[in-house]
C-alpha positions as CSV (number, residue, x, y, z in Angstrom):
1,M,112.4,71.9,80.6
2,T,109.4,73.6,82.2
3,F,108.9,77.3,82.9
4,D,106.8,79.2,85.4
5,A,104.1,81.0,83.5
6,A,103.7,83.4,86.4
7,H,107.2,84.8,85.5
8,P,107.3,85.5,81.8
9,E,110.4,87.6,82.3
10,A,112.3,84.4,83.0
11,Y,111.5,82.6,79.7
12,P,114.6,82.3,77.4
13,R,112.7,83.6,74.4
14,R,110.8,86.9,75.1
15,V,109.0,88.4,72.2
16,L,107.5,91.8,71.9
17,V,104.8,91.8,69.2
18,A,103.4,95.2,68.1
19,V,101.4,96.8,65.4
20,T,102.3,100.3,64.1
21,G,101.3,102.7,61.4
22,K,102.6,106.2,61.4
23,S,103.8,106.0,65.0
24,P,106.9,103.7,65.1
25,Q,107.7,105.1,68.6
26,I,105.2,102.7,70.0
27,V,108.0,100.1,69.8
28,T,110.6,102.1,71.8
29,E,108.0,103.4,74.3
30,T,106.9,99.8,75.0
31,I,110.4,98.4,75.3
32,Y,111.2,101.3,77.7
33,V,108.4,100.4,80.0
34,L,109.0,96.7,79.9
35,A,112.8,96.6,80.1
36,V,113.7,99.9,81.9
37,A,110.8,101.0,84.0
38,G,109.1,97.7,84.6
39,S,109.6,95.6,87.7
40,P,110.4,92.8,87.2
41,A,111.9,93.8,84.0
42,F,110.7,92.0,80.9
43,V,113.6,92.5,78.4
44,P,112.6,91.3,74.9
45,T,115.0,89.0,73.1
46,E,113.3,89.9,69.9
47,V,110.7,92.3,68.4
48,R,108.1,91.4,65.8
49,L,106.4,94.4,64.1
50,V,103.2,94.1,62.1
51,T,102.6,97.0,59.8
52,T,101.8,98.4,56.3
53,Q,104.4,99.2,53.7
54,Q,104.4,102.9,54.8
55,G,104.7,101.8,58.4
56,A,107.6,99.6,57.6
57,E,109.4,102.5,55.8
58,L,108.9,104.7,58.8
59,A,110.1,102.1,61.3
60,L,113.2,101.4,59.2
61,E,114.0,105.1,59.1
62,A,113.1,106.2,62.7
63,L,114.0,103.1,64.6
64,L,116.6,101.1,62.7
65,D,118.7,103.6,61.0
66,P,122.3,102.5,61.7
67,R,123.4,106.0,62.9
68,D,120.3,107.7,64.4
69,G,117.7,104.9,64.9
70,W,115.9,105.4,68.2
71,F,115.8,101.6,68.8
72,H,119.6,101.6,68.8
73,R,119.7,104.8,70.9
74,L,117.4,103.2,73.5
75,R,119.6,100.2,73.9
76,S,122.7,102.3,74.2
77,D,121.1,104.8,76.6
78,Y,120.0,102.1,79.0
79,N,122.6,99.5,78.4
80,L,120.1,96.9,77.2
81,P,121.3,93.5,76.0
82,P,121.1,92.6,72.3
83,I,117.5,92.4,71.0
84,Q,116.8,90.9,67.6
85,F,115.1,93.5,65.5
86,D,115.9,94.3,61.9
87,A,114.1,94.4,58.6
88,E,113.5,90.7,58.7
89,H,111.5,91.1,61.9
90,I,109.0,93.5,60.3
91,H,106.0,91.8,58.9
92,V,104.4,93.9,56.1
93,L,100.8,93.0,55.5
94,T,100.0,91.8,52.0
95,D,96.8,91.7,49.9
96,A,95.3,88.6,48.4
97,S,97.7,88.7,45.4
98,G,100.8,89.1,47.6
99,G,101.4,92.8,47.1
100,Y,102.3,94.9,50.1
101,L,99.5,96.9,51.6
102,D,99.8,100.7,52.0
103,D,96.5,100.7,54.0
104,I,93.6,98.5,54.8
105,R,90.9,99.8,52.5
106,T,88.8,96.9,51.3
107,P,87.1,93.8,52.8
108,A,89.7,91.7,51.0
109,D,92.5,93.7,52.6
110,N,90.7,93.3,55.9
111,T,90.6,89.5,55.5
112,A,94.2,89.3,54.4
113,A,95.4,91.3,57.4
114,A,93.3,89.2,59.8
115,D,94.7,85.9,58.4
116,A,98.3,87.2,58.5
117,I,98.1,88.4,62.1
118,T,96.4,85.2,63.2
119,Q,99.1,83.0,61.5
120,L,101.9,85.0,63.1
121,L,100.5,84.5,66.6
122,C,99.8,80.9,65.9
123,E,103.5,80.4,64.9
124,L,105.0,82.3,67.8
125,T,102.9,80.5,70.4
126,K,104.1,77.1,69.2
127,D,107.4,77.6,71.0
128,E,106.9,76.5,74.6
129,S,110.1,78.3,75.7
130,S,108.6,81.7,74.5
131,A,106.7,84.4,76.4
132,L,104.9,87.0,74.3
133,H,104.1,90.6,75.2
134,V,101.6,91.9,72.7
135,S,101.0,95.7,72.2
136,I,97.9,97.0,70.4
137,A,98.8,100.6,70.9
138,G,99.6,101.5,67.3
139,G,98.4,101.0,63.7
140,R,94.8,100.9,62.5
141,K,92.1,100.0,65.0
142,T,91.3,96.9,63.0
143,M,95.0,95.8,63.2
144,G,95.0,96.2,66.9
145,F,91.7,94.3,67.3
146,Y,92.9,91.4,65.2
147,L,96.2,91.2,67.1
148,G,94.4,91.2,70.5
149,Y,91.8,88.7,69.3
150,A,94.5,86.4,67.9
151,L,96.2,86.5,71.3
152,S,92.9,85.5,72.9
153,L,92.7,82.6,70.5
154,Y,96.3,81.4,70.9
155,G,97.7,83.0,74.0
156,R,99.1,81.0,76.9
157,R,99.3,81.9,80.6
158,Q,102.7,83.5,80.2
159,D,101.6,85.8,77.4
160,K,100.5,89.4,78.1
161,L,98.5,92.1,76.2
162,S,98.9,95.8,76.8
163,H,98.4,99.4,75.5
164,V,101.2,102.0,76.1
165,L,100.0,105.2,77.8
166,V,102.1,108.4,77.3
167,S,101.5,111.6,79.3
168,P,100.5,114.8,77.5
169,P,101.9,116.6,75.6
170,Y,104.3,113.8,74.7
171,E,101.7,111.3,73.4
172,S,101.2,113.2,70.1
173,L,104.8,114.1,69.3
174,R,106.6,112.5,66.5
175,E,109.9,113.5,68.1
176,F,109.3,111.7,71.4
177,F,110.3,108.0,71.5
178,Y,110.9,107.3,75.2
179,P,112.0,109.2,78.3
180,T,115.7,109.8,77.8
181,P,118.2,109.4,80.7
182,K,119.8,112.8,79.8
183,S,118.2,116.1,78.7
184,E,116.8,115.9,75.2
185,P,114.9,119.0,74.1
186,I,112.1,118.6,71.6
187,R,109.5,120.9,70.3
188,A,106.1,120.7,72.0
189,T,104.0,121.1,68.8
190,H,105.7,119.3,65.9
191,G,108.6,121.6,65.4
192,Q,106.9,124.8,66.6
193,G,106.5,126.4,70.0
194,D,108.5,126.1,73.2
195,A,110.8,123.2,73.7
196,I,110.1,120.5,76.2
197,D,112.4,117.8,77.5
198,A,112.1,114.2,76.5
199,R,113.6,113.2,79.9
200,D,110.4,114.5,81.6
201,G,108.0,112.3,79.6
202,K,106.0,109.7,81.4
203,V,105.2,106.4,79.8
204,E,103.2,103.6,81.5
205,L,101.7,100.3,80.4
206,G,98.1,99.5,80.7
207,E,97.8,95.7,80.9
208,I,94.7,94.3,79.2
209,P,93.2,91.1,80.6
210,F,92.0,88.7,77.9
211,V,90.1,85.4,77.7
212,R,92.3,82.5,76.7
213,L,90.5,80.2,74.2
214,R,93.6,78.2,73.2
215,E,92.4,74.9,74.8
216,G,89.2,75.0,72.8
217,L,91.1,74.8,69.4
218,P,91.6,71.5,67.6
219,E,95.2,70.5,67.3
220,D,95.3,70.9,63.5
221,L,94.5,74.6,64.0
222,L,97.3,74.9,66.5
223,A,99.8,73.2,64.2
224,G,99.3,74.3,60.7
225,K,98.3,77.3,58.5
226,I,95.2,78.9,59.8
227,R,92.7,81.5,58.7
228,Y,91.2,83.9,61.2
229,R,87.6,82.9,60.4
230,D,88.4,79.2,60.9
231,A,90.0,79.9,64.3
232,V,87.0,82.0,65.4
233,E,84.5,79.3,64.3
234,A,86.5,76.6,66.2
235,A,86.5,78.7,69.4
236,Q,82.8,79.4,69.0
237,Q,82.1,75.7,68.8
238,A,84.1,75.1,71.9
239,V,81.5,77.0,74.0
240,G,78.5,75.5,72.2
241,R,75.9,72.9,73.3
242,V,77.1,69.5,74.4
243,E,75.4,67.0,72.1
244,L,76.6,63.6,70.8
245,V,75.3,62.0,67.6
246,I,76.8,58.6,66.6
247,D,76.6,57.3,63.1
248,L,78.0,53.7,63.3
249,P,77.8,52.7,59.6
250,A,79.6,55.9,58.6
251,K,82.2,55.5,61.4
252,R,81.6,59.1,62.5
253,V,80.3,61.1,65.4
254,C,79.1,64.7,65.7
255,A,80.3,66.3,68.9
256,G,78.6,69.6,69.4
257,E,78.8,71.0,65.9
258,R,81.9,69.2,64.7
259,I,81.8,65.9,62.7
260,I,84.8,63.6,63.2
261,S,85.7,60.1,62.1
262,L,86.9,57.5,64.6
263,P,88.5,54.1,64.2
264,P,86.1,51.2,64.7
265,V,87.4,50.0,68.1
266,Q,87.3,53.5,69.6
267,L,83.9,54.2,68.1
268,A,82.5,50.9,69.4
269,F,83.8,51.7,72.9
270,L,82.2,55.2,72.8
271,A,78.9,53.7,71.4
272,W,78.8,51.1,74.1
273,L,79.1,53.6,76.9
274,A,76.7,56.0,75.1
275,R,74.0,53.3,75.1
276,R,74.5,52.7,78.8
277,Q,74.2,56.4,79.4
278,Q,71.0,56.6,77.3
279,A,69.5,53.8,79.3
280,R,70.6,55.5,82.6
281,L,72.6,52.5,83.6
282,C,75.3,52.7,86.3
283,W,78.9,53.6,85.5
284,L,81.3,50.7,85.2
285,P,84.6,49.8,86.9
286,C,87.6,48.9,84.8
287,P,88.1,45.1,84.8
288,I,90.6,44.1,87.4
289,E,93.8,42.3,86.4
290,D,93.3,38.7,85.3
291,V,89.5,38.9,85.6
292,P,88.1,39.8,82.1
293,E,84.5,41.0,82.0
294,H,82.3,38.8,79.6
295,E,79.3,41.2,79.6
296,Y,81.6,44.1,78.7
297,A,83.0,42.1,75.7
298,R,79.5,41.1,74.5
299,A,78.1,44.6,74.6
300,F,81.2,46.1,73.0
301,L,81.2,43.5,70.1
302,R,77.6,44.2,69.3
303,E,78.6,47.8,68.6
304,Y,81.7,46.8,66.8
305,D,79.8,44.4,64.5
306,A,77.4,47.2,63.6
307,I,80.4,49.3,62.5
308,V,82.4,46.8,60.5
309,G,79.4,44.8,59.2
310,P,78.8,41.1,59.0
311,M,81.6,40.7,56.5
312,G,84.0,43.0,58.3
313,F,87.4,42.0,59.6
314,R,86.8,41.4,63.3
315,E,88.8,38.2,64.0
316,R,91.7,39.9,65.8
317,T,89.4,42.0,68.1
318,A,87.0,39.1,68.7
319,E,89.9,36.8,69.5
320,R,91.3,39.2,72.1
321,L,87.9,39.5,73.8
322,E,87.0,35.8,73.5
323,K,87.4,35.3,77.3
324,G,85.9,38.7,78.1
325,M,87.3,42.2,78.1
326,P,90.6,42.5,80.1
327,G,91.6,45.6,82.0
328,D,94.4,46.6,79.6
329,F,92.0,46.6,76.7
330,F,89.5,48.8,78.6
331,S,92.3,51.3,79.7
332,Q,94.1,51.4,76.3
333,T,91.0,51.9,74.3
334,K,89.8,54.6,76.6
335,S,93.2,56.4,76.3
336,R,93.2,56.1,72.5
337,L,89.7,57.5,72.3
338,H,90.7,60.4,74.5
339,R,93.7,61.2,72.3
340,A,91.5,61.1,69.2
341,L,88.9,63.4,70.6
342,N,91.4,65.8,72.0
343,K,93.2,66.0,68.7
344,A,90.0,66.5,66.7
345,L,88.1,68.9,69.1
346,G,90.7,70.6,71.2
347,R,91.2,69.8,74.9
348,R,88.5,72.2,76.1
349,E,85.7,71.1,73.8
350,A,86.7,67.4,74.0
351,T,86.4,67.4,77.8
352,A,82.6,67.1,77.7
353,Y,82.8,63.9,75.5
354,L,85.6,62.1,77.3
355,V,85.0,59.0,79.4
356,G,84.5,60.4,82.9
357,R,85.8,58.9,86.2
358,R,84.4,59.1,89.7
359,T,84.5,57.1,92.9
360,E,81.5,55.1,94.2
361,A,81.7,52.7,97.1
362,R,85.4,53.2,97.3
363,R,86.1,52.1,93.7
364,K,86.6,54.1,90.5
365,V,83.9,53.8,87.9
366,Y,83.7,55.1,84.3
367,G,81.1,56.4,82.0
368,L,79.9,59.3,79.9
369,D,78.7,62.5,81.7
370,I,76.5,63.7,78.8
371,P,72.8,64.0,79.5
372,P,70.9,61.0,78.1
373,S,68.6,63.3,76.1
374,D,71.6,64.8,74.3
375,I,72.9,61.4,73.0
376,R,71.5,60.1,69.7
377,F,72.3,57.3,67.2
378,A,71.4,58.6,63.7
379,A,72.8,59.1,60.2
380,L,74.9,62.1,59.8
381,P,75.0,64.2,56.6
382,P,77.7,63.2,54.1
């Protein structure tokens, strides 16, 4: 089933992700704007809270207390549907040894927090039926930065980033959690001074545009356990220089700054087209049905023999190309090469190294679109 990314409120799984420290009301304020004051309303189906040990204790007491928790009061006040949010949905940051963090005090704590936040966003964005709304309004500035940057790395079109904006004097009051539908007097200065009414508070959402880098990440970084530093380096490589270095004996290529291994058939196909591009030869049409191309086969097998060696196993491939290269071999090999490059490099970075297609004299022709000066055949470091 496909969903319209322009309407995240229509996704079946809608996740509010927030960071908090000593201000758990960030959660209820954000839910209020999204689900009550927002149009169209984005009603979360679940909440994921990232915080420290102290922040978790405050959230459990202020938001999730069975009798007086403000999260439960918000749902009751505005007749909101069930929203999954309990202690299991609170992600307490841990240090390198697995102990809960009270605060982010050391470089090691900083790294651990960055990795945990990045992993959480990686996991949540794997679900194609989900839409995330990420709030960076609470917690340490470093926590908000990592959460926002992780969304930039993994976010999709349906995912949003925001900061909650609360009118004075309500923005600094521990007793204010959202504008209530009925009168709710609270003290204006933390228990002292004249009372003000929570009903009169104004809460708005400042949406923050962000650059989406997801398409530049290799598939293994989208699928498995990931460190923040690795994700950033992969994204940086995705916007680097386009350069192709081919090492036939080692069965490897260097695309930009990433070295990857390719199967012999796919590597030979890439090498064949790379030599044509180096020599500034014209792009080639795919062989038409039942008319194999002998010159294609000879040029391809020269590269293939350089890869597998004179004693290499080539009978099956050579036999298939004995009468020339057929159209299905050309198309299938190109498709498999594309899949391998997309998987290793990520779709955005791989685009520059894929076999391009254009129309010349009313026929489709294929070749590499890399500048000849940026293609080399050389040994790569082990």
